[in-house]
C-alpha positions, 0 to 999 in steps of 0.5 A: 169374841171374834164374832162380836169383833166382826160385827163391829168391823162391819158397822164401821165399814158401813159408816165409812161408806155412808158418805155423800157421792156425786154421780155425774151423767151424760148420754155421751159418756159413762157415769163419773162418781166422786166423793163429796169433797172432791165433787165439791172442789170440782164444782167450786173450780167451775164457779158453782156452789156445791149442790145436790143437783145441777147441769152443765149445759153444752154452751158452758162446757168450753169455759168449764174445761178451761177453768179446770185446766187453768186450776191444774196449771196453777197448782202445778207451779214448781213447789218450794223445796219443803213442799216437794217431798209432800207433793209426791205423796198426794193425789194432785188436782190433775188426777182429780179433775182429769175424768171430769175434763174428759167427760166434758170434752166428750159431752161437748163433742156430742152436744150433750149436757152433763147432769148430776143429782138424784 
């Protein structure tokens, strides 16, 4: 009976891992991997529609960095009293986008695009 339970657990674990991921790449940095909902959110903050493939050209990087930093500043406005307790329990936008901002800054410094896709 334990053997069957292990088999079911393994199937459930595989199903949980089957979600789509974004793998952002640049010659200036290591790869950045995000789950689909978080990658979609970052792309929307950059004014882009979520897509399986794409590129952020060097010329667009200053605006992309500014857009992400502005979104973080907007989110970090002081919370209302009832939201304060919940805010301490979740991962904020700053934590979600910080790796992307750093990637963009390094790629900009080395004049390398950031791409994603297969």
